[in-house]
N, C-alpha and C positions, 0 to 999 in steps of 0.2 A: 602351500597352504590352500585349503578350500576357500571359496569366496564367502562373504557374508552379505546379507541383504537387510536393509534397515530403512526406516522412515526418518527424514530430516525435515523438521518444521520449526518455525519461530514466529514471534510477533502475532500471537493469537488475538491479543487485545480483547479478551472476553469482557463483556459488559460495557463496551464502547457506547457513549451516550448519543452519538450522532448529532452533536450540537450544530445548529444552523439550518437543519432541514425543516421546512415548514410547508404547509398547504397540502401535504399528502393526506389522502383519505385514511380512515382509521385502519382498515385492513392492510393497506400499503405500508403505513407507518409501523404497524406491528411486525410485518415481515422484515422491514429494514432494521428495526430496533433489535430484533432477535437474530439477525443474520450472522453475527460472529459466533453465537452459540450453535446455530444450525450448521455453519461451516465446520465447527469443531466436531459436531456429531458425525458429519460426513467423513472426517479424518479417522475418527474412532471406528466407524463401520468398515472403512477400507482396511484398517489394520486387523480387525477381527476376521475379515474374509481372507486376507492374504498371509496372516501370521508371520510377520517379519521377525528377524532375530532380536530386534529391539527397536524402540522409538526414541529419537533424540529431539528434545525441545529446548531451543536456545533463546530463552529470555522473553520478557514482556508477555507472559501468559495472560496477565490481567491488564486492564487499561489504566488503572490507577492504584496508588499505594494503599488505598483503603480496601482494595480487593472486593468489589461488589459481591455480596453474599450469595446472590442467585448464580453468578458466574462461578463462584467457588464450588457450589453444590453440583453444578453441571460438570466441572472439571473433575471433582472427586469421583463422581459417578463414572466418568469415562475411564479414569485410572483403575477403578474397581473392575470394570468390564475387561480391561486388558489383563488385570491380575488373574481373573478367572480363566483366561486362556493362556496363562503363563508367559505373557509378553512383557519383558522388562522395559522400563522407561528410565532414561538418564536425562536430567534437566537442570537448568539454572534459571535464576530470576534476573531481570534486566533493570534498566533505569526506571521504567514505569511501575514495576511491582517490587521494588528494592526491599531489603530485609528490615529497614528502619521504619517502614510504614506501620500504621495501626489498623489491624483488621481482626475480624472474628475468626478463630482458628478452626480449620478442618484437618483431620488426620488423614494423610495419604496412605494407601496400602503398601505392603512390604516390597512390592515389585518396583517401586519408584525410588530412585536415588537422586537426591537434591544436593547440589554443590553449595557449600557455605561461602562466606565472603572472602576467605583466603583461597588462593589457587591450590588445588589438591588433585590427587589422582584416585581413580576408582577402577577396579578390574572386574570385568564381567566375563564369565566363562560360557562360551557358546559351543555349538557342535563343531565349528570350524577352528576352535581354539580360543585362547584368551584375547579379550579386547581391552586395552587400557585407555580410559578416558581421562582427559585433563581439562579442568575448567574452574569457574568461580561464579558466584552470584554477586550482584551489586549489594554492598552493605549500606549504601546511601544512594541518593538519586543521581548525584553528579560524580562520576568517576572519570576525571579528566586525564589522569596519568596513564601511560602505556602499561598494560598488564602482561604483555607477551614475554617480557624479560623474566617473569616469575615461572613461566612454563618450562619444565625440564626437557632436556634433549631426550629423544627416543633412544633407549639403550638396547632393549631386547627386540631385535628385528624379526624374531620368529613369532611375533604376535602383531596384532593390528593396534595402531595408535591413532586415536581420534581426539582432536582438540575442539572444545566448545568455547566460542568466543562471541559475546554480544558486544559489538563495538564497530568503529568506523575506520575505513581505510584512510590513511593520512592524505589530505588534499581534497577529499570528497566533501563538498559543501552542501550537498542535497539534504542532509539531515544534521541535526545537532551532533557535535563531535563528542563522543564518549569512548573511553578505552581505545585510543587510536593505535593503529598498527601499520606496518609496511609489509608488503608481500615478501620482501627479503627476510624479514624477521620470522615469518611463518615458515618459509622454506628451510631456514637454518635449523629448525627443530626436528626435521626429518619425520614428520607425522605422515600417516597415510591419507588422512582426510581432515579438512578443517570445516566444521559445521558452524557457520556464522549466523548471526542474527543482528537486528537493529535497523538495517536498511530494508524498506518495504518494497523495493523494486527487485524482482527476481534477476539474479545475475551470477555468472560464473567468473570469478576473478582470475582463476588459474586452473589448468586442467590436470596436470600430473605433478604433484598431488593436487587433488581438487580442493579449491577454496570457494565455497558456495554460499550465497545468500538465497534462501528459498522465497523471500518476500513474505508478506502476510497472507493469511488464509482467506481474508474477506476485505475488499476495499471499503473505506469508510468516508471518503469524500472524493471530489473530482480529481485531485492530484494522485489518487491511488486507483488509476484507471486500468481497464483491461482485466484479463482472467487472473484469478488468484488461486493459490493452492500450496502444495508441498512437493518435495522430491522423494521418490523411492530410489534408493541408492543400492547398487550392486557393486561391492568393492572386493577387488583381489589385489595381490601384490603386483600384478601386471597392468591392470587397467581399472578405470572407474566408469560405470554406466549410470547415467542419470535419467530418470523418467519423471516428467512433471505430471502431477495428478491434480486436477482442478477441484476446488471446493467452493467456488463462488456461489453465493445464494442470490445476491443482487449485485449486478456488475455496473460499475461507473465507467462511462465511456463517452466518446464523441461520435456523432453520426453526421455525415455530409449529405446535403441535398443539392443537386445541381439546379441553379435557379435561372439560368440565362433563358430569356424569351418568355418568362412567365409574366403576364400582365393582368391576370384576374385571380382573385383570392381562391376561387374554387379549384383552379389549376394548382395553386400552391398547396392547398390542403390535400389534394389527390396525390401530389408528388411526395408529400410527407408521409401519408398513409402507406403508400407503396413501399417506400424505403424503410420505414420503421416496422412494417409487417415482416419484411425479409430479415431485418436485424433481430426482431423478437423471436422469430422461428429458430434462429441460430443460437442466440445468446440466452433467451429467457428474460426474467425480470431484470430491469435495468433503470438506472438514473443517468440521463444523458445531457450533454450540451449539443444542441442542434445548430449546425453550421450551414448556412446557405452560401454556396460558392458560385463564383463566376457570374455574379449579378450584373446585368447591364443597367443602363441608366433608368429605363422604365421599371424593371423589376425591383431595383433598389429603392426607387421613389415609392413604389407600391407598399413596401415594408417599412421604410423609414418614417413615413407619416403616421403610422399606427403606434400608439403608446405601447411600450414594452409589456406592461401588465396585461393589456387587452390582447395583444398578440399571443402571449404565453397561455392565457386562458382559452383562447380559441383553439390553439394547436393541441393543448392537453385534452380538450373535449373531443377533438377529431380522432384521437387514438385510444379512447376509452374502451373500445370494443375489441382490442387485441386480446389474444388468449393469455398472454403474460403482461403484467403491467409494465409500461414504459413511461417513466415520469420525465418530462422535459424540464430540466432545472434552469436552463438559460438558452437564449438564442443569440447567435452571432451572425453578422452580415459581412460578407466578403465580396467586394466589387471586382469585376474583371479590371485588369490594369488600365486598359484603354478607356474605361468608363468611369474612372474616379474623378467626377466633376466637383472637386472641392473648391470652396472660396479661397482667395489668397490668404486670408487670416487663418482659416482652418489648416491649409497646407503649411503655413509657417509654424503653427502650434505643434503639428505632428513632427515636422522636421526638428524643431527645438527639443521635443521630448526624446527623439531618437539620438540626439547628440549628448544627452545627459549620461554621466557616469554614475556609479553607485553612490558616491559622496554627494552628488547633486540631488539625487533622489532623497537621500537622508535629510538634506537641508529643507527640501520642499515639504517633506512629510513630518518634520520634527514636532510641529504643534500637535498633530494627531497622535504621534507616538509618545508624547509627553503628557497626554491627557490622563488624569488620575483614574478614570473609570474604563475608558475604551482601550487603553494601551495593552492591558492584559489579555485581550481577545485577538490581538494582531499578531501576524506571523513576522518573523525576523526579516529585515530588508536584505534579501539575498538575490542572486541573479535570477532565479526562477520567479520569485515574487515580483521583481521589477518587470520582467517580460510580460507577466499577466496584467499588471497595472497599466503598462504601456499599451497593450492590446485593447484592454477595455476602454481606456481613455480615448484612444484613436477611433474606436468604433463609435463612441458617443459623439465625437467631433464630426465624423463622416455623416452621422444621422442628422445632425442639427445645423451643420455649416456648409451646405451645398452651394455651388456657384450660382450666382444670380439671386440669392436670398438676402 
């Protein structure tokens, strides 16, 4: 059989509100607010230029079950552009944009096939032969049961079989667990390709057959760092070729600045400007966490005595002249191991936190998480959340509890 070439994308999250971002200037905020839409436009333009056999979209097209009307209009326009070039689209909805939501309806063009809440199959005829797709859309927000058992075995091996599945690999706690599956379950179906969605980190779970998460097309906060985009897939019965295509409009990332030996603020500012200028030339617009590494005692004290808000304001002003905007969201201080002059109490506090298990953290945080108003804005107490809390708390302690104070 001839090979087929298609685009695999997921987790567009069009209309994401970017809650928690503040202090950005109006132009920067507008660029960030519209970044998911602009990233989607980049995907559509790539498809129009390369004319793949089809486009596969695996869930969470929209960020919310109400399906932001502006986002829907942009998506419908993109689908219409593909229709005019005779590019088919096969898609499903996920937990964020499930079918039970309440939204203003837009009619999609005839080139788009949308899976319903029950697992079903759809056959698309291409120049290389028929392609059989199997998938489902979320009928409700929470689909906790495994859906893979409802996927039929591939029977006709003289055509391509592609499974669309918006869900979680069992045991992966980095995301809320929906429609869980095991690799062995997917392998047992004998499909040629598994187009996965839901996990925002790009990853290949298996090679032959390929089981692939493309990640989301635009980062939305610091946990979704690095370059984002989709995969262009060339699939044959012998092999799968994956090419990542970037769509990031504003990139979330971390940038390190070597701080050892810096004892004057002008030196610090120059080091930041140099490092962030190089970063900006490579990446473009970005929202970053700035990490000062290998700080000796003098350089650490220089920074630790400055209130965080003042330090952020100064550093933000120092990079305003860059060609692309780089917004410093947070600053972290990392001392060289031999220069960590903590007070005994500070050292004890950090050691105590490092000994805590997940249950200990839950006990410490229970009053905050049980608060009637604040709890709904908090992330689940998971391993990654705990690591970040521990890092932030330790940094606060090191800034305020130095030896001799």
